[in-house]
N, C-alpha and C positions, 0 to 999 in steps of 0.2 A: 360571273365575277371572275377577277385576274388574280392568279395566285403566282407568287414567285418563292421558289425554294433557294435557300442559301446557307452557306457555312464560311467560315473562316479557318483555312488550312495554315498549319505550321510554316509551310514554305510552297512556292510555286509549283515545284515539281511533284507534290502532293496532290492527289485526287481524292474526291469523296465518293466512295461507291455507294454509300446511303443515299445521298441527293439523287443518284442516277437511278437506283432502285425506286424511289419514292416517284421519280418523274416517269419511268416507263409503266408504272402500276396505274398511273392516274391520267396520262396525257391524252387519251382517246375519249375520256369522259369529261375533262374539264380544262378551261383556258389557263395552262400551267407551262412554267418554263423554270429554269434553274441557272444560277450564277455564284460561282465560286469566287472569293477573296483571299486575301493573306493577312496574317494578324498583325503584320508591320504597318498596313494601310491605314490611314487616317479614317476614323469612324464616320466623321461627318461626310467625308467624300463617298465612302460606301453608301451611307443613307441617301447622299444625292443621286447616285447610280440606281439603287433600288426604286426610290420614288419617282424617278423619271421614267419607269417602265409602267407607271399607273396602276400598282397594284390595289386590290381590296384586301388581299390576305399576304401575308409573308410568314413562311415557315423556315425557321433557323435551326440547324444542327448545332447543339452544345455539347462540349468535350472539354476535359479537364485543361487542355491548352488554350482554350479560346474563350472559356466562361466569362471572365471580367470583361474582356473585349466586347462579347456578345450581349451582355447586360448593358454595357454603355450604348451599343447600338441600337438596343431596344428602345431604350429612354431617348435617344436621338429620334428615332422613327416616329414614336408615340407623341412627342412634342410637336414635331411637324406635321403629322396628320393624325389627330386623335381618334378618327374613325376606323382607322386600320386596324384589322384584326391581326393578332400576333401569335404565332403557334409556336412552341419550343419543343424540340426532341432530342434524342440522343442520351447516352450514358450518364452524362453529368447531371440532366433534370430527371431522369426517369425513376429514381427510387426516392427523392424528397421534393415531389413536385409541390407541396404546400409551401414549401420554404421559398421557392422560386415565384409561386403565384403570390405570395404575401409581400414579397419585397421588390418586385418588378412589375412593370406594365404588360404583363403577359396574359393574354386572353385563355389559352390553353395549352396544357402540357400532354404530349404523348408519351406513354410509358412502354419501352420495348421496341419490337419491330414493327415500323409504323406503315409499311406500304399499302396494307388493306384497311388499316384504321384510319388512314388520312383519307381515302376514299369516303369513307363512311361518316367521317367529320366534315368534310367538304360538303357533302349531300345534305347534311343536316343543317349547314350554315346557309346555303342557297334556299332550302326550303323553310327558311325561318327569317324572311325580309324584316321582322320587327326589331331584330337584334336582341332579342332576350333569350340568353343562353342558360338561364337557371333550370330549364326544363330537360336539358341534354342529358341523356344516361348512356353513354357509349363505354363499353368496356375499355380500359386502358388509357381513358381520356379524363383528365382532371381539369377543374376550372375552380373559380371561388366559391361556387355553391356547392361543388361534388368532388370529393378526391376519390380517384379509383386508379391506384398505381400498380396494379396487377400487370406485369409485363406482357405485351402482345407476342405472340408466336405465329410467324407466318408460316403458310403451308408451302414448302419449297418446291413441290411438284407444280403448284400453282404459279409460283413465281418463275418457274422454269417455262411456262407456257407464255409468258409475256415477252415483248420485244426484248432484245438483249442490251443490258446495260454497257456493255463492253464493245458494241458496234455503233454507237450513235454518230451520226453524220457531223454534229457539233464537235466531236472530240478527235475528228480526222487530222485537223491541220497540225496540232501538237501533241498528239498521242505518244509519238515516238520520243518527245523530249522529256516525259513525265513518268512517274511510277504508278503502274497499275496495280490496284489492291483487288485480288480476285479471292472468291469463295468457292470452294467446293463442298463445305459443310458449315453448319452453324452449331452453336452450342459448346459445352465443355464437360468431360466426364469428371471432373475433379472439383474439390470444394475449398480451395485455399482461402483462408479467412480474410485475407488482404486483396483478393482480386473480384472485380465485378463479374467475371464469368461464373463465379462459384453460386451466383444467383440464379443461373439458368439451370434446366433439369434436362438431362440426356443430350444426346447429339444427333443431328439430322443431317442427311447427305442429300445434295442435289443429285438428280439423275445423271448417270455417268456420260450417256450420249450428249447431254447439254453441256457437261463440263468439257469434253473432247471438242465439241463443235467450236465453244468460244475460245478455248486454248489455240486450235487449230487457226483460227481467223487472227488472234493476236501474233502468233509466230509469223504467220504469212504476210502479215502487215507492218512488220518490222519493229514491233516494239522492244525496248531495250531492257526493261526491268519489270518483273512481275513479282508481287509479294502476295503469297497467299495469307488470308486473313484467318484460315483455320485455327483454332485456338489449340488442337493436338492433331496436326495434319496426319500422322502415323498411327492413329487409334485403331483403325481397321486395316489389316494386313493386306487383304485383297484390293481395297480401294488404294491403298498406297503403292502396291506393285504395279497395278494398272497404270496410274498416273505417271510414275517413274518411267515405266517402259515407253508410255506414249510419249513423254517429253525428251527421252533419249533417242528414241528413233527419229524425232525431229529436230534434232539439234542444229542450230545455227549460230555461227559466229556473232558476238557481240550482243548476245542476250543472256540473261541470267534469272533464274527462280529462286526466291526465298522461302523458307517453310520454318514454322515453329514445330519443333521435333520434341518427342520423349525419347531420349537416347536409348533408355532400358527397353523400350519396345521394338528397336529395331532387331531384326533378326540377322543371323550371321549370313544367311542366304542373300538378304537385301544389301548388306555391306559389302559383301563380296561382288556383288553386281556392280554396286557404284564404282568401287575400286577398280574393277576390270573395264567397265564399258562408258563411264563417265569422262567428258571433256573437262579440263582444268577450267576453273571459275564458273562453271554453268550451273551449279547448285551451291547455295548458301543456307546452313541449318543455323537457325537461334535454338539453342537449349537453354532453358530456364534451370539452373541449378539452384540458386538463390542460397542456399545453406547446406553445410555438410554435418550440421549439428543436429543428431537425432532427436534430441528434447525440443529444438527449435521446430523441427518438421512436424512432430507430433502436435505441437501447440497450435500451429497454423493448418493443420489437416492435410499436410502434404505427404504423400507417399514417395519414398525414394529409395533406390537402390545404388548408391553411390559406386559400390564396386562394379555392378554391372554397367552403370554409366560410363564410368572411367574406362572400362575394356572396350566397348563399343567406340568411343571417342578416340582411343588410341589405335583401333583398327581403322578407323577413318583417316587419321592422321599419317598412318603409315604410307598412304599413297598421296596425301595432299590433294586429292581430287576436289573434296567438298571443302569450302570455305566455313569454319567453325566461329560462330559466335557465342560465347557462353556468358550466362547473366548470373550476376550476384545481387543480394540485397542486403545493405546495411541497416540496422535498427530493428530487426526482427526480436521477437520474445527470447529470452534466456541466452541471448548471444551478446556477451560482454565485448568490449574492445579486443581483448586478447584471444576470446574465442572466435571472433570474427577474423583476425588475422590468420587462424589456422584454416578456416573455410576459404579465404582467399588463396593461401598457398596450396590447398588440396586442389582447387581449381585451376590455378596458374599452372601448376605442375604439368598439366595436360597439354600447354602450349598451344592453345587455340590461337588463329589469326587475331581475333578480338576477344576481350573480356570487359564486359561491360559493368562497371560498378555503380548500381543504382541506390538510391536511398528510399526507405519506405515512405510510401504516401497513404495517407489515412483517407481513403475514397469514401464518398457519400453512399450508404447503403451496405458497405461491406461490414462484416461481423467484427473485424478488428477495430474498427472506428466506433461500433456501438458499445464495446467493451474496453475502451480505451483507459478509462480510469483504474481497472484491475491490473493493469501493467505500467502504470505511471505515465503513460504517453502524454507529452506536450507536443503539439504540432501547428503549424501555421493555419490560422482561421480562414486565410484566403487560398485559392488554388495557387500550386498543387498540392497543398495539404501535407507537406512535407515534415517529417519528425523533427522536433528540436531536441528532444530527450527522452529517455524512459527510465525504467527501474533498473537496467541493467548497463546503460551507456549513458555518460555525461553529454552535456551539450559540447563541452571542450573537445571530447573525444570524436564526437560527429563531426565537427569542425575539422579535426586533424585527418580524418577519414576523407573528407572533401579536398583537402590538398592533395593526398595521396590519389585521389582520384583524377586530379587534374593532371598530375604527372603521368598516371597510366595512360590516360587519353593522348597526352601530348608524345609521350615517348615509346609506347608500345602500339596502342591501336592505331596510330598514324601509319605505321609500318616503315618509317624512314630511319629507324635506329636498329633494324634486325641484327647486324653484324655485331654491333657493340653490346647490345643487351644480351644477346645469345651467349657471348663470350663471358659477360658477367654472371649469367645465371650458371653458367658451366665451372666457374672458379669461385670468384669472392662471394658471390650470393647465390651459391647453390642451395635451393630449399628454402631461401628466405627472401622470396619474390615481393611479399608486401614491403619488408623492410627497405629494400631498395627505392620503391616509390615512395615510401614514407618519408625517407631521409631527403629524397629529391625535393618533395614538397616542403618540408621544413627548411631545407637550403633555400629554396624559392621565397619563403616566408620572410627569410633574413635577408636575401639579396634578391629583390624583385626584378623582373623583367620590366621593360618600359611598358606602361598600362596601354598605349596604343601605337599602331604602325610598327611593332618589331618584325623583323624579317626572319627567313629561315636560317640565316647565319646566326643570327643572334640565340636562337635555341639551341642550336649545336655548340656555340661558344660557352653557353650556359652550363650546358651537361659535362662539357670538357673542363671547366673551372670547378664544377663540383666534383668530378672525380679526381682531380688534382688536390682538391681539398681533402680527399680521403687517402692520398698517398698513392693515386693510381693514375697511370698514364696511357690512355687508350687512343691517343691521337690518331694512330694508323688506322684503327677500324672506324672511328668517327669520320675521318677524311674519305674513306671507301662508301661509308653509308651516304656522306654529303652528296658526293658525285653522283652516286646510284639515283639520285632524286632527279637528274636531269637527262634529257635526251640530246640538247646541245650543249656546247661549253658555256657554263655560266660566267657572268660577266666577272665575278670576284670570288673569294674565297674567305672563309671565316679567320683564317691565319696563314696569311701569305708570307713565306719565308724566303722569297727569291726575289720578287720584284719584276715588273714588266719588262724592263730592258733584258735581265738575264735570262728569262723565260724565253724571250724572241731569241736570244742568240743560241740556247740550247735546242729549241726547235729546229733553227737552222741547220744546226750539225748532227741532229738526229736525221733529218729530211736528206742529208747527203750520206747516210750511212746505208748503202744500197744492200750490204748483207743483213742488217737489222729489218730493213722494210721488206725484203724478200721473206725472211723467216717468218715474220708477223703478218704477211700478206697485207701490207699496208702501202701507201703512196705518198710521196711527198706533200701532195695536195691536203691529203687527210692528217698529216701530221702538223701542217701550217693552220689549218682551219679547225680542226675538231679535237684537239688535244689540250689538256691542262697539264702543266709541269710543276711538280713539287720535290722538295728534298725529302727522301725516303729514309736514309741512314747516311752514315758517314763514306759510304762508298757508292751509293746509288742514289737516282731520282726516280719518282715516280712518274710514269708517262699514262695519263688518263685518256683514253680514246673514246669519244661519244658517238653515239649511233643515231645520225641525223634521219636516216631513212626508216626507222622503226623496226628493222629487222632483228634488233636484240632488246631484251627488256633492260639490261644492265651495260654500263659501260666496261670497257676493257681496261684491267690495270697491269700495266707492264713495268717491269724493272730495267732500267739502263745504266750501266755502270758509268760513274763519274769519270774514271780513268779514259773512257772513249771521248769523252767530251773535252778533257784537258790536253788531250795528246797534240 
């Protein structure tokens, strides 16, 4: 019997580690292969591709981002080939298998870590040619006759003895163009009520030599981005130190590693080592703060020492070696709109490179979903099950936070407005970080950008107009931020105050000013080909020199006196 494993990734650059584990755990005993797709692809085209492989069994990885499309795919497959056996697995189906079996043409659901469970199930199917599945009694496998949703837990030492899922020949061609998701442990020590990881008990680690061998292979074979799937990477200090040392010693330009970190668990020794030894942009830490409200944290069973967390983040920020990504969740218990603003301001004050403002999702199987009525939660019935309102926050307030989140993503997380926003946060909006994004969001609601095809210039002009509406002119900082987005001279500018003819005349005169060229170590050719000219003030123009060879991250900004041009 032929088995095809598949899933629908959110983007092409993503890869499914789960599919690869299932494949290597079963490829020596069964006729099995795997194929990934992307959620934007047409369901019927995906079905055509899968059925062209003449499968008897198809296993589908189901997640919150692909559940609706996966169920549509299952329906299309069963309609085309009724005798096809369909197996669903993944976190979205693991905790409520009865729901998915009752409402979809699924034959089996595997709950939990399915590498060895799939082996047992495939053997049972092969040994039962009659197709009668009612007698199957396999731990962590549910069908319409029997529900067994105890999540399977795989033996990691046994997994480490299998062929590596990170070294597959099938991945060699495009491995360097995709994100590699890597595991050095499984499980989570915490019990946050909104998270599916809270359903797992304890943390298990892969053998260290296995981890090192696979990381060595990935580094030597030119991968660009590795994201660790470990729910709390730095739980074990010896494990953390060993892996950090290993990766620091094997640094290569162009590669980065991302980790989910509990900042309070970072020791001063590790922080100092990272600040002293790490190359810029080599490590990226994702730190889930979620809320700074103690009552909220107690309600969701989340332990947090924000004072210690903030101190560690500040230490990391001092050197800027680690790129920091801090997470917040809107809609948690006991956090009103106004209390959420405080959490946002507390976290944003740390000035991380990215602050992700997420919205509570009532995931299947979580405690917070099971107890939703106690807190007055209303949420979407379809994935991603995002909250609409609760006892402490109205639907209008949730919507307002959404508009602020869009402004945050556009103007801070993009990294394109660093000069302008930094000055705003040091002056007019000092300590009022949420207020700025909230006000931009409300301004955008009243003065929307074009729905489609708007350009970078439009976003800069939009912020400029917003600031002018508040009586603030940050044109100079916005212009420098705009030009910093380019390596070569852009075709236009969002507010050209000189015109092409005048700019050409000024470039010609600057190109003949040998003293200026010598002082700035420039040439006439650079002035003619690689500069933008703008009015700076009443007595100067701004000469922006772009770096086409990539030797500088940002353009040079030079003042040139107008009287030199007019003489």
